[in-house]
MIDOSE-1310 file (N, C-alpha, C; in nm, 2 decimals, decimal comma, always signed):
residues 212
mmqs	+18,42/-1,50/-2,62/+18,29/-1,51/-2,55/+18,30/-1,58/-2,42; +18,25/-1,52/-2,31/+18,25/-1,58/-2,18/+18,16/-1,70/-2,17; +18,20/-1,81/-2,11/+18,12/-1,93/-2,09/+18,10/-1,96/-1,95; +17,99/-2,02/-1,91/+17,97/-2,07/-1,78/+18,03/-2,21/-1,76
ivna	+18,11/-2,23/-1,66/+18,18/-2,36/-1,64/+18,08/-2,46/-1,58; +18,00/-2,42/-1,48/+17,91/-2,51/-1,41/+17,77/-2,46/-1,43; +17,68/-2,55/-1,46/+17,54/-2,52/-1,47/+17,49/-2,45/-1,34; +17,43/-2,34/-1,35/+17,39/-2,26/-1,24/+17,30/-2,34/-1,14
eies	+17,21/-2,42/-1,20/+17,12/-2,50/-1,11/+17,19/-2,61/-1,04; +17,29/-2,67/-1,11/+17,37/-2,77/-1,04/+17,45/-2,71/-0,93; +17,51/-2,59/-0,96/+17,59/-2,52/-0,86/+17,51/-2,49/-0,74; +17,38/-2,44/-0,76/+17,29/-2,41/-0,65/+17,26/-2,53/-0,57
yvsr	+17,23/-2,64/-0,64/+17,19/-2,76/-0,57/+17,30/-2,82/-0,48; +17,42/-2,82/-0,53/+17,54/-2,87/-0,46/+17,56/-2,78/-0,34; +17,55/-2,65/-0,36/+17,57/-2,55/-0,25/+17,47/-2,57/-0,13; +17,35/-2,61/-0,17/+17,25/-2,63/-0,06/+17,27/-2,76/+0,01
lgtv	+17,34/-2,85/-0,05/+17,36/-2,98/+0,02/+17,45/-2,97/+0,14; +17,56/-2,88/+0,13/+17,65/-2,87/+0,24/+17,69/-2,73/+0,27; +17,64/-2,68/+0,38/+17,67/-2,55/+0,42/+17,74/-2,55/+0,56; +17,84/-2,46/+0,58/+17,91/-2,45/+0,70/+17,86/-2,33/+0,78
ndpv	+17,80/-2,35/+0,89/+17,75/-2,24/+0,97/+17,86/-2,19/+1,06; +17,93/-2,10/+1,02/+18,04/-2,05/+1,10/+18,05/-1,90/+1,08; +18,04/-1,82/+1,19/+18,03/-1,67/+1,18/+18,15/-1,61/+1,12; +18,27/-1,66/+1,13/+18,39/-1,61/+1,07/+18,38/-1,63/+0,92
ltem	+18,34/-1,75/+0,88/+18,33/-1,78/+0,73/+18,22/-1,69/+0,67; +18,11/-1,67/+0,74/+18,00/-1,59/+0,69/+18,05/-1,44/+0,67; +18,13/-1,40/+0,77/+18,19/-1,26/+0,76/+18,28/-1,25/+0,64; +18,36/-1,35/+0,62/+18,46/-1,34/+0,51/+18,38/-1,34/+0,37
eala	+18,28/-1,42/+0,36/+18,20/-1,43/+0,24/+18,13/-1,30/+0,22; +18,08/-1,24/+0,32/+18,01/-1,11/+0,31/+18,11/-1,00/+0,26; +18,23/-1,00/+0,32/+18,33/-0,90/+0,28/+18,36/-0,92/+0,13; +18,38/-1,05/+0,09/+18,41/-1,07/-0,05/+18,30/-1,02/-0,14
gkrn	+18,17/-1,04/-0,10/+18,06/-0,99/-0,18/+18,06/-0,84/-0,19; +18,08/-0,78/-0,07/+18,08/-0,63/-0,07/+18,19/-0,57/-0,15; +18,30/-0,63/-0,15/+18,42/-0,57/-0,23/+18,43/-0,63/-0,37; +18,34/-0,72/-0,40/+18,35/-0,79/-0,53/+18,49/-0,86/-0,54
fpiv	+18,54/-0,92/-0,43/+18,67/-0,98/-0,42/+18,66/-1,13/-0,46; +18,74/-1,18/-0,55/+18,73/-1,32/-0,59/+18,78/-1,41/-0,48; +18,69/-1,51/-0,44/+18,73/-1,61/-0,35/+18,70/-1,75/-0,41; +18,76/-1,86/-0,36/+18,74/-1,99/-0,42/+18,60/-2,04/-0,40
gpqv	+18,53/-1,99/-0,30/+18,39/-2,03/-0,27/+18,39/-2,16/-0,19; +18,27/-2,19/-0,13/+18,26/-2,31/-0,04/+18,29/-2,44/-0,10; +18,25/-2,47/-0,22/+18,27/-2,60/-0,28/+18,42/-2,63/-0,30; +18,49/-2,54/-0,36/+18,64/-2,56/-0,37/+18,70/-2,56/-0,23
grll	+18,65/-2,47/-0,15/+18,70/-2,46/-0,01/+18,69/-2,60/+0,06; +18,58/-2,66/+0,05/+18,56/-2,79/+0,11/+18,66/-2,89/+0,05; +18,69/-2,89/-0,08/+18,78/-2,98/-0,14/+18,92/-2,95/-0,09; +18,96/-2,82/-0,07/+19,09/-2,79/-0,01/+19,10/-2,86/+0,13
eila	+19,00/-2,85/+0,21/+19,00/-2,91/+0,34/+19,02/-3,06/+0,33; +18,94/-3,12/+0,24/+18,95/-3,27/+0,22/+19,09/-3,31/+0,18; +19,15/-3,24/+0,08/+19,28/-3,28/+0,03/+19,39/-3,26/+0,14; +19,38/-3,16/+0,22/+19,47/-3,14/+0,33/+19,45/-3,25/+0,44
rfgg	+19,33/-3,28/+0,47/+19,30/-3,38/+0,57/+19,35/-3,52/+0,52; +19,31/-3,55/+0,40/+19,35/-3,69/+0,35/+19,50/-3,71/+0,34; +19,57/-3,60/+0,30/+19,72/-3,62/+0,29/+19,79/-3,59/+0,42; +19,72/-3,56/+0,53/+19,79/-3,53/+0,66/+19,88/-3,41/+0,65
arrv	+19,84/-3,31/+0,57/+19,93/-3,20/+0,55/+19,97/-3,13/+0,68; +20,09/-3,10/+0,69/+20,14/-3,02/+0,80/+20,20/-2,89/+0,76; +20,24/-2,87/+0,63/+20,29/-2,75/+0,58/+20,23/-2,72/+0,45; +20,16/-2,60/+0,44/+20,09/-2,56/+0,32/+20,14/-2,42/+0,29
lelg	+20,16/-2,40/+0,16/+20,20/-2,26/+0,11/+20,10/-2,21/+0,01; +20,05/-2,09/+0,03/+19,96/-2,03/-0,06/+20,04/-1,92/-0,14; +20,04/-1,93/-0,27/+20,09/-1,82/-0,35/+19,98/-1,73/-0,39; +19,95/-1,63/-0,31/+19,84/-1,54/-0,33/+19,73/-1,58/-0,24
sgfg	+19,70/-1,50/-0,13/+19,61/-1,54/-0,03/+19,49/-1,45/-0,01; +19,50/-1,33/-0,07/+19,39/-1,24/-0,04/+19,38/-1,21/+0,11; +19,26/-1,22/+0,17/+19,24/-1,20/+0,31/+19,22/-1,33/+0,38; +19,26/-1,44/+0,32/+19,27/-1,56/+0,40/+19,15/-1,66/+0,38
ysaw	+19,06/-1,64/+0,28/+18,95/-1,73/+0,27/+18,99/-1,87/+0,24; +19,07/-1,90/+0,14/+19,11/-2,04/+0,11/+19,19/-2,09/+0,23; +19,27/-2,01/+0,29/+19,35/-2,05/+0,41/+19,26/-2,10/+0,52; +19,15/-2,03/+0,54/+19,05/-2,07/+0,64/+19,01/-2,22/+0,62
wftr	+18,99/-2,26/+0,50/+18,95/-2,39/+0,47/+19,06/-2,49/+0,49; +19,18/-2,45/+0,44/+19,30/-2,54/+0,46/+19,32/-2,57/+0,61; +19,31/-2,47/+0,70/+19,34/-2,49/+0,84/+19,24/-2,59/+0,90; +19,12/-2,61/+0,85/+19,03/-2,71/+0,90/+19,08/-2,85/+0,87
glap	+19,17/-2,87/+0,77/+19,22/-3,00/+0,74/+19,36/-3,03/+0,78; +19,43/-2,93/+0,83/+19,57/-2,95/+0,87/+19,58/-3,05/+0,98; +19,69/-3,12/+0,97/+19,73/-3,22/+1,08/+19,76/-3,14/+1,21; +19,75/-3,20/+1,33/+19,79/-3,13/+1,45/+19,92/-3,06/+1,44
ggii	+19,93/-2,94/+1,48/+20,06/-2,86/+1,47/+20,09/-2,81/+1,33; +20,00/-2,83/+1,23/+20,02/-2,78/+1,10/+20,02/-2,63/+1,09; +20,09/-2,58/+0,99/+20,10/-2,44/+0,96/+20,08/-2,41/+0,82; +20,01/-2,30/+0,79/+20,00/-2,25/+0,65/+20,07/-2,12/+0,64
hctd	+20,15/-2,11/+0,53/+20,22/-1,98/+0,50/+20,14/-1,91/+0,39; +20,09/-1,79/+0,42/+20,01/-1,71/+0,33/+20,10/-1,60/+0,27; +20,07/-1,56/+0,15/+20,14/-1,45/+0,09/+20,04/-1,35/+0,02; +20,07/-1,23/+0,03/+19,99/-1,13/-0,05/+20,06/-1,00/-0,05
lsqe	+20,04/-0,92/-0,15/+20,10/-0,79/-0,16/+20,05/-0,68/-0,07; +19,93/-0,71/-0,01/+19,85/-0,61/+0,06/+19,87/-0,63/+0,21; +19,92/-0,52/+0,28/+19,92/-0,53/+0,43/+19,78/-0,53/+0,49; +19,69/-0,46/+0,42/+19,55/-0,46/+0,47/+19,49/-0,60/+0,46
nrdl	+19,52/-0,68/+0,36/+19,47/-0,82/+0,35/+19,53/-0,90/+0,46; +19,66/-0,88/+0,49/+19,72/-0,95/+0,60/+19,65/-0,92/+0,73; +19,63/-0,79/+0,76/+19,56/-0,76/+0,88/+19,42/-0,82/+0,89; +19,35/-0,81/+0,78/+19,21/-0,87/+0,78/+19,22/-1,02/+0,81
algf	+19,32/-1,09/+0,74/+19,33/-1,24/+0,76/+19,36/-1,27/+0,90; +19,46/-1,20/+0,96/+19,50/-1,23/+1,10/+19,38/-1,21/+1,20; +19,30/-1,10/+1,17/+19,18/-1,08/+1,25/+19,08/-1,19/+1,24; +19,06/-1,24/+1,12/+18,97/-1,35/+1,10/+19,02/-1,48/+1,17
frra	+19,15/-1,50/+1,16/+19,20/-1,63/+1,22/+19,20/-1,62/+1,37; +19,22/-1,50/+1,43/+19,21/-1,48/+1,57/+19,07/-1,52/+1,62; +18,97/-1,46/+1,55/+18,83/-1,49/+1,59/+18,79/-1,63/+1,57; +18,86/-1,70/+1,47/+18,83/-1,84/+1,45/+18,91/-1,93/+1,55
grae	+19,00/-1,87/+1,63/+19,07/-1,95/+1,72/+19,19/-2,03/+1,65; +19,24/-1,98/+1,54/+19,34/-2,05/+1,47/+19,46/-1,97/+1,43; +19,48/-1,86/+1,51/+19,59/-1,77/+1,48/+19,73/-1,83/+1,48; +19,74/-1,94/+1,56/+19,87/-2,01/+1,57/+19,90/-2,09/+1,45
rivf	+19,80/-2,11/+1,36/+19,82/-2,19/+1,24/+19,86/-2,11/+1,11; +19,87/-1,98/+1,12/+19,90/-1,90/+1,00/+20,02/-1,82/+1,02; +20,10/-1,82/+0,92/+20,22/-1,72/+0,90/+20,19/-1,64/+0,78; +20,18/-1,51/+0,79/+20,14/-1,43/+0,67/+20,25/-1,34/+0,63
hvge	+20,29/-1,36/+0,51/+20,40/-1,28/+0,45/+20,35/-1,18/+0,35; +20,39/-1,05/+0,37/+20,35/-0,95/+0,28/+20,46/-0,92/+0,17; +20,43/-0,93/+0,05/+20,52/-0,92/-0,06/+20,48/-1,00/-0,18; +20,58/-1,00/-0,28/+20,55/-1,08/-0,40/+20,56/-1,23/-0,38
alqi	+20,46/-1,30/-0,41/+20,45/-1,44/-0,37/+20,56/-1,53/-0,41; +20,60/-1,52/-0,54/+20,70/-1,61/-0,59/+20,84/-1,58/-0,53; +20,87/-1,45/-0,50/+20,99/-1,41/-0,44/+20,99/-1,46/-0,30; +20,88/-1,45/-0,23/+20,88/-1,50/-0,09/+20,90/-1,65/-0,08
argl	+20,83/-1,72/-0,18/+20,85/-1,87/-0,18/+20,99/-1,91/-0,20; +21,06/-1,84/-0,28/+21,20/-1,87/-0,30/+21,29/-1,86/-0,18; +21,24/-1,78/-0,08/+21,32/-1,76/+0,04/+21,28/-1,84/+0,16; +21,18/-1,92/+0,14/+21,13/-2,01/+0,25/+21,21/-2,13/+0,27
ngvf	+21,23/-2,17/+0,39/+21,31/-2,29/+0,42/+21,22/-2,42/+0,43; +21,27/-2,53/+0,39/+21,19/-2,65/+0,40/+21,10/-2,67/+0,28; +21,04/-2,79/+0,28/+20,94/-2,82/+0,17/+20,80/-2,83/+0,23; +20,71/-2,82/+0,13/+20,57/-2,82/+0,17/+20,49/-2,94/+0,12
divf	+20,38/-2,97/+0,19/+20,30/-3,08/+0,15/+20,20/-3,04/+0,04; +20,16/-2,92/+0,04/+20,06/-2,86/-0,05/+20,11/-2,72/-0,09; +20,11/-2,69/-0,22/+20,12/-2,55/-0,26/+20,00/-2,51/-0,34; +19,93/-2,41/-0,30/+19,81/-2,36/-0,36/+19,84/-2,23/-0,44
ndvd	+19,82/-2,23/-0,57/+19,86/-2,12/-0,66/+19,75/-2,04/-0,70; +19,75/-1,91/-0,66/+19,64/-1,81/-0,70/+19,70/-1,67/-0,72; +19,82/-1,67/-0,79/+19,88/-1,54/-0,81/+19,82/-1,47/-0,93; +19,87/-1,36/-0,97/+19,83/-1,29/-1,09/+19,84/-1,39/-1,21
keay	+19,74/-1,39/-1,29/+19,74/-1,49/-1,39/+19,85/-1,49/-1,49; +19,90/-1,37/-1,52/+20,02/-1,35/-1,61/+20,14/-1,42/-1,55; +20,14/-1,44/-1,42/+20,26/-1,51/-1,36/+20,24/-1,66/-1,34; +20,14/-1,71/-1,39/+20,12/-1,86/-1,38/+20,23/-1,94/-1,44
pdsl	+20,28/-1,91/-1,56/+20,39/-1,99/-1,61/+20,51/-1,99/-1,52; +20,54/-1,87/-1,46/+20,66/-1,86/-1,38/+20,64/-1,93/-1,24; +20,51/-1,94/-1,20/+20,48/-2,00/-1,07/+20,52/-2,15/-1,07; +20,52/-2,22/-1,18/+20,53/-2,36/-1,19/+20,66/-2,41/-1,13
eval	+20,77/-2,36/-1,18/+20,90/-2,40/-1,13/+20,92/-2,36/-0,98; +20,87/-2,24/-0,95/+20,89/-2,20/-0,81/+20,81/-2,29/-0,71; +20,69/-2,32/-0,75/+20,61/-2,41/-0,66/+20,67/-2,55/-0,65; +20,72/-2,61/-0,76/+20,77/-2,74/-0,76/+20,91/-2,75/-0,68
svlr	+20,98/-2,63/-0,68/+21,11/-2,63/-0,61/+21,09/-2,64/-0,45; +20,97/-2,60/-0,40/+20,94/-2,61/-0,26/+20,84/-2,72/-0,22; +20,80/-2,80/-0,32/+20,70/-2,90/-0,29/+20,77/-3,03/-0,28; +20,73/-3,11/-0,18/+20,79/-3,24/-0,16/+20,74/-3,34/-0,26
tggl	+20,82/-3,44/-0,29/+20,77/-3,55/-0,37/+20,65/-3,62/-0,31; +20,54/-3,64/-0,39/+20,42/-3,69/-0,34/+20,32/-3,58/-0,30; +20,37/-3,45/-0,30/+20,29/-3,34/-0,25/+20,19/-3,29/-0,36; +20,10/-3,21/-0,33/+20,00/-3,16/-0,42/+20,03/-3,01/-0,46
fltd	+20,02/-2,99/-0,59/+20,03/-2,85/-0,64/+19,89/-2,82/-0,70; +19,82/-2,73/-0,64/+19,69/-2,69/-0,67/+19,69/-2,55/-0,73; +19,61/-2,53/-0,84/+19,60/-2,40/-0,90/+19,46/-2,36/-0,94; +19,42/-2,24/-0,90/+19,28/-2,19/-0,92/+19,27/-2,12/-1,05
nvlw	+19,15/-2,11/-1,10/+19,12/-2,03/-1,22/+19,18/-2,08/-1,35; +19,20/-2,21/-1,37/+19,27/-2,26/-1,49/+19,17/-2,27/-1,61; +19,04/-2,26/-1,59/+18,95/-2,25/-1,70/+18,91/-2,11/-1,73; +18,93/-2,02/-1,64/+18,92/-1,87/-1,67/+18,79/-1,84/-1,74
sgkv	+18,68/-1,88/-1,68/+18,54/-1,85/-1,73/+18,53/-1,90/-1,88; +18,60/-2,01/-1,91/+18,59/-2,07/-2,04/+18,67/-2,00/-2,15; +18,74/-1,89/-2,11/+18,82/-1,82/-2,21/+18,94/-1,90/-2,27; +18,98/-2,01/-2,19/+19,09/-2,09/-2,24/+19,05/-2,17/-2,37
tedd	+18,92/-2,17/-2,40/+18,88/-2,24/-2,52/+18,88/-2,15/-2,65; +18,91/-2,03/-2,63/+18,92/-1,93/-2,74/+19,04/-1,95/-2,82; +19,04/-1,91/-2,95/+19,16/-1,92/-3,03/+19,27/-1,83/-2,98; +19,39/-1,88/-2,99/+19,51/-1,81/-2,93/+19,52/-1,67/-2,99
thad	+19,48/-1,64/-3,11/+19,50/-1,51/-3,17/+19,41/-1,41/-3,10; +19,31/-1,45/-3,02/+19,22/-1,36/-2,95/+19,24/-1,35/-2,80; +19,34/-1,43/-2,76/+19,37/-1,44/-2,61/+19,43/-1,31/-2,56; +19,38/-1,26/-2,45/+19,44/-1,15/-2,37/+19,56/-1,21/-2,30
pata	+19,65/-1,13/-2,24/+19,77/-1,18/-2,17/+19,74/-1,28/-2,06; +19,64/-1,25/-1,98/+19,60/-1,34/-1,87/+19,56/-1,48/-1,92; +19,47/-1,48/-2,02/+19,43/-1,60/-2,08/+19,54/-1,68/-2,15; +19,63/-1,61/-2,22/+19,74/-1,67/-2,29/+19,83/-1,74/-2,18
aikr	+19,85/-1,67/-2,07/+19,94/-1,72/-1,97/+19,88/-1,85/-1,90; +19,75/-1,85/-1,88/+19,69/-1,97/-1,82/+19,69/-2,08/-1,92; +19,68/-2,06/-2,05/+19,68/-2,17/-2,14/+19,83/-2,22/-2,15; +19,93/-2,14/-2,14/+20,06/-2,19/-2,14/+20,09/-2,28/-2,02
fnka	+20,03/-2,23/-1,91/+20,05/-2,30/-1,78/+19,98/-2,44/-1,79; +19,86/-2,44/-1,84/+19,79/-2,57/-1,85/+19,86/-2,67/-1,93; +19,92/-2,62/-2,05/+19,99/-2,71/-2,13/+20,12/-2,76/-2,06; +20,18/-2,67/-1,98/+20,30/-2,71/-1,92/+20,28/-2,82/-1,81
ifnr	+20,18/-2,81/-1,73/+20,16/-2,91/-1,63/+20,13/-3,05/-1,69; +20,06/-3,05/-1,81/+20,03/-3,18/-1,87/+20,15/-3,23/-1,95; +20,25/-3,15/-1,97/+20,37/-3,19/-2,05/+20,48/-3,24/-1,96; +20,47/-3,22/-1,83/+20,58/-3,25/-1,74/+20,57/-3,40/-1,70
rdll	+20,69/-3,46/-1,70/+20,70/-3,60/-1,66/+20,69/-3,62/-1,50; +20,72/-3,51/-1,43/+20,73/-3,52/-1,29/+20,60/-3,48/-1,22; +20,49/-3,46/-1,30/+20,36/-3,42/-1,25/+20,26/-3,52/-1,30; +20,16/-3,55/-1,21/+20,04/-3,62/-1,25/+19,92/-3,52/-1,24
pvil	+19,87/-3,46/-1,35/+19,78/-3,35/-1,34/+19,63/-3,39/-1,38; +19,54/-3,32/-1,32/+19,40/-3,33/-1,37/+19,34/-3,19/-1,35; +19,25/-3,15/-1,44/+19,18/-3,02/-1,42/+19,03/-3,06/-1,38; +18,99/-3,01/-1,27/+18,85/-3,03/-1,23/+18,76/-2,91/-1,27
pmrd	+18,66/-2,93/-1,35/+18,57/-2,82/-1,40/+18,47/-2,78/-1,29; +18,52/-2,74/-1,18/+18,44/-2,68/-1,07/+18,47/-2,54/-1,05; +18,37/-2,46/-1,03/+18,38/-2,31/-1,02/+18,45/-2,26/-1,14; +18,58/-2,21/-1,13/+18,65/-2,15/-1,24/+18,76/-2,24/-1,29
glav	+18,75/-2,37/-1,25/+18,86/-2,47/-1,29/+18,97/-2,48/-1,19; +18,99/-2,60/-1,13/+19,10/-2,62/-1,04/+19,19/-2,73/-1,09; +19,32/-2,70/-1,10/+19,42/-2,80/-1,14/+19,47/-2,86/-1,02; +19,47/-2,99/-1,02/+19,52/-3,07/-0,91/+19,64/-3,16/-0,96
cvkk	+19,76/-3,14/-0,91/+19,87/-3,21/-0,96/+19,95/-3,28/-0,84; +19,99/-3,40/-0,86/+20,08/-3,47/-0,77/+20,22/-3,47/-0,83; +20,31/-3,43/-0,74/+20,45/-3,43/-0,78/+20,51/-3,57/-0,77; +20,55/-3,63/-0,88/+20,60/-3,77/-0,87/+20,74/-3,77/-0,81
């Protein structure tokens, strides 16, 4: 049975408190609505900006970027000269993202790789201050080692959709492959000695982990 993570009235109230009037963001949200494309939404987006700004992030990696909605928020918080590396299987999403970032005046802050996110991550040089994980849910368990291998000590590992519309509360015998994978991932991040994790019950659940 699907469950609501956040009370709808609370969600509406918080959304009304803080809006960002930006034509590019409005265009991206309209496209997501038209295509029924999942995005993190403005509340999680604002948190991504805060975390990047607070940590002085200069290098961010996204494992799964869509057409750049979460990356748009990250770039608002990047330190001067900071770069975000985006990944997606779709050339169309890359083209859309680069168009959005050009219109936002931030084209120099994004490097967009087309291909399988975990494979791309393995081939990147250097370490990252933040890794944001939003790959296919069945790949969540595999994403953990890959993300930590490119994340600096003290860096943030963030993962979207870890409450999966409440399906993670269901009995394991009824779990579909995506739900089962998310549940294994959630157990893994809490069982690792090199991570300090918390799950925030906002939107669809956001895991925030510090690499010790």
